[in-house]
C-alpha positions in Angstrom: -2.1 -25.2 3.0 0.0 -22.2 3.9 -2.3 -20.2 6.2 -1.4 -16.8 7.7 -3.3 -15.2 10.6 -3.1 -11.4 10.1 -3.6 -10.9 13.9 -0.3 -12.7 14.4 1.7 -10.7 11.9 3.7 -7.8 13.4 2.7 -4.4 12.3 5.3 -1.9 11.1 5.2 1.8 10.6 6.9 2.4 7.3 6.5 6.2 7.1 4.7 8.4 9.7 1.1 7.3 10.0 1.4 4.3 7.6 1.1 1.1 9.6 1.3 -2.2 7.6 1.3 -5.9 8.0 3.1 -7.7 5.1 2.4 -11.2 3.7 4.9 -12.6 1.2 4.3 -15.4 -1.3 6.8 -16.8 -3.7 6.0 -14.1 -6.3 4.1 -11.3 -4.5 3.9 -9.1 -1.5 0.5 -8.1 0.0 0.5 -5.1 2.3 -2.4 -4.5 4.7 -2.3 -0.7 5.5 -4.0 1.2 8.3 -3.3 4.9 7.5 -3.9 7.8 9.9 -5.8 10.8 8.6 -3.7 13.6 7.2 -0.5 11.6 6.6 1.2 11.9 3.3 3.1 9.3 1.3 6.1 11.0 -0.3 6.6 10.9 -4.1 8.5 7.7 -5.0 8.8 4.9 -7.5 9.9 1.2 -7.4 10.4 -1.5 -10.0 7.4 -3.4 -8.7 4.0 -3.4 -10.3 1.5 -2.4 -7.6 -2.3 -2.8 -7.4 -3.9 -0.6 -4.7 -7.3 -1.5 -3.3 -9.1 1.1 -1.2 -11.1 -0.7 1.5 -12.1 2.2 3.8 -11.7 5.9 3.8 -10.8 8.6 1.3 -7.3 8.7 -0.2 -5.8 11.2 -2.6 -3.4 9.5 -5.0 -1.2 10.9 -7.7 0.3 8.5 -10.3 2.5 10.0 -13.1 1.1 13.5 -12.5 -2.6 12.5 -12.5 -4.4 13.0 -9.2 -7.6 11.3 -8.1 -9.5 11.1 -4.8 -10.3 7.4 -4.2 -12.8 5.7 -2.0 -13.9 2.2 -1.0 -14.1 -0.1 -4.0 -11.5 1.9 -6.0 -8.6 0.0 -7.5 -5.5 1.7 -9.0 -2.9 -0.2 -11.1 0.5 1.5 -10.7 2.9 0.4 -13.4 6.5 -0.5 -12.6 8.7 2.6 -12.0 5.8 5.0 -12.1 6.2 8.0 -9.8 3.4 8.1 -7.3 2.4 9.7 -4.0 -0.7 10.0 -1.8 -2.4 11.5 1.2 -5.0 10.1 3.6 -7.9 12.5 3.6 -9.6 10.4 6.3 -8.3 7.3 8.2 -7.9 4.6 5.5 -7.5 0.9 5.1 -5.8 -0.1 1.9 -4.5 -3.4 0.5 -1.6 -3.2 -1.9 -0.4 -6.1 -4.0 3.2 -5.9 -5.3 4.8 -8.0 -8.0 7.5 -9.2 -7.7 8.1 -9.7 -4.0 9.1 -6.6 -2.1 12.3 -8.0 -0.6 12.9 -4.6 1.0 9.7 -5.2 3.1 10.9 -8.6 4.4 12.0 -8.3 8.0 15.4 -9.8 8.8 
């Protein structure tokens, strides 16, 4: 069994206020985010399909021009290459799953 203990995974700040721990499998990357209130995620896209799971907090997300305020239990599927951005309206905990692996998130 390949077991990972999140408390042993180094946290990285990817953009201001967005702290993540990354777990990589053969085909996916899972990001465990702790996001500080008020911080914005700039508009961007990537070739990876992304599934965002809001665990705690209130997060405003825009995907391909459509904006929604998301809360705990919300799940958003972001297609490959879709433009998206967001803002933490409160402190948030979000789990993102990316397919395929985010090689740009693997620490060297």
